[in-house]
N, C-alpha and C positions, 0 to 999 in steps of 0.2 A: 109482712115485711119486704120490702125490694131484693129480688136477687139475682146477681150477675150472670148472664147466660151464653156470655162472648168476651173473650180479650183477643183486642188484634193489635199488632205489633208490626212496626215499618221503620226501616233504618233508610233513613235519605243520605246522599253521597254529596256533596259539592266538588264540581270537576271544572267549574271555571277559574278564571284569576282570583287571586288575592291580593291586599294591599293592606298595610298599616293602617290602623285608625289612626284618626285625627287626634290631635293632642287636645286634653280633655275631654275623649269620648267616653269615658266611667273611671271610676278609680276601683285599684285593686290593694290588696296588701303588699304588693309588689310594687308599688309606685314607690313606697318609703326605699326601697334599694338601691344602693350607690351604684354608678357605672350600667343602669339598666336603659339601655337606649329605647327598646321597646318592650316595657313591663307587660303590655297585652299578649307578648307573643303566645305565651303557653296557652292564654285564653281564646285563641280562634277556634272554631270549631268545623272542621270538614266532613263531619259528619253529626247525625240528629236523629234521635228514636222518639216516632211517636206513638202512642197508645191509645187505641179506642176501648173503654171498658163499655159494655153492652148491657142494660140491666133488662129483667122480663117484663117492665111497663114501658119499653120503649126509649128510654131516655139511655142518652151516650153520652160519656165523660170521656174528654180527652186531655190525655198528660203527655209529658216530653221529659226527655235525658239527655244529656250532652257531652257526660263524661264516660267513655267506652261504651258507644250504643250496641254496638255487636255482643257484647257481655253481657248487658241489662239483656236486648233480647231475647238473648237464649235461655236465661236464667227465669225472666217471664214464661216464654212460650213453655218450659220445661216445668216448671213447679207451680204457674199459676193458671196460666190457661187448659 
């Protein structure tokens, strides 16, 4: 059975300029809201978490999280790593 030997997390912070996404960039539930000039505003992520899960056989799995990356990092580091 493969066992996890290490979990590494890192939060990436975007520091560059941001612009609104172009029309029809993607769809979300907020597209249906009236008077929403920029329905994707709440979905712009300026931070991102990457998580590497290392197994004893040398395999590395990669995951990510965009909602509350610092909180997710702290949770993973404290309870899973």
